[in-house]
C-alpha positions as CSV (number, residue, x, y, z in Angstrom):
1,M,-0.1,-0.1,-0.1
2,S,1.3,3.2,-1.0
3,V,1.4,6.3,1.1
4,D,-1.3,7.9,-1.0
5,D,-3.6,4.9,-0.9
6,E,-3.3,5.2,3.1
7,K,-4.0,8.6,3.1
8,T,-7.2,8.0,1.2
9,T,-8.7,5.4,3.2
10,A,-7.9,7.4,6.4
11,L,-10.0,10.4,4.8
12,R,-13.0,7.8,3.8
13,E,-12.7,6.5,7.5
14,E,-12.9,10.0,9.0
15,Q,-15.6,10.6,6.5
16,R,-17.6,7.6,7.1
17,R,-17.1,8.6,10.8
18,Y,-18.7,12.2,10.2
19,R,-21.4,10.6,8.4
20,E,-22.6,8.4,11.0
21,T,-22.4,11.3,13.8
22,H,-23.6,14.0,11.7
23,S,-26.6,15.0,9.9
24,R,-26.7,15.7,6.0
25,D,-26.6,19.0,6.8
26,G,-23.9,19.0,8.9
27,Y,-25.4,19.5,12.6
28,P,-24.3,16.4,15.2
29,L,-27.0,14.0,15.5
30,G,-28.6,14.5,18.7
31,S,-27.4,18.3,19.0
32,P,-29.3,20.4,21.4
33,E,-28.7,23.1,18.6
34,Y,-30.4,21.4,15.7
35,P,-33.5,23.2,14.5
36,D,-35.6,20.6,15.6
37,N,-39.1,22.7,15.7
38,R,-40.8,24.5,13.0
39,A,-40.0,27.9,13.9
40,G,-36.4,26.9,14.2
41,R,-36.3,25.3,10.9
42,R,-38.4,28.1,9.2
43,R,-36.2,30.8,10.7
44,L,-33.1,28.8,9.6
45,A,-34.8,28.9,6.2
46,R,-35.5,32.2,6.1
47,T,-31.7,32.9,6.8
48,W,-30.7,31.0,4.1
49,R,-32.7,32.9,1.7
50,G,-31.2,36.0,3.2
51,H,-34.4,37.0,4.8
52,R,-34.5,38.9,8.2
53,D,-36.3,38.0,11.2
């Protein structure tokens, strides 16, 4: 195994671990900061569209 193969394997393993512990939008799973309620999701969506509260 070459050094590049080892780096690629390590990177894939790191990405796999990240996917196991984070949601698709990057929040840690089970995180209290995740906008789990409707108001939080709407507020987050508004900020992404450039609107202000």
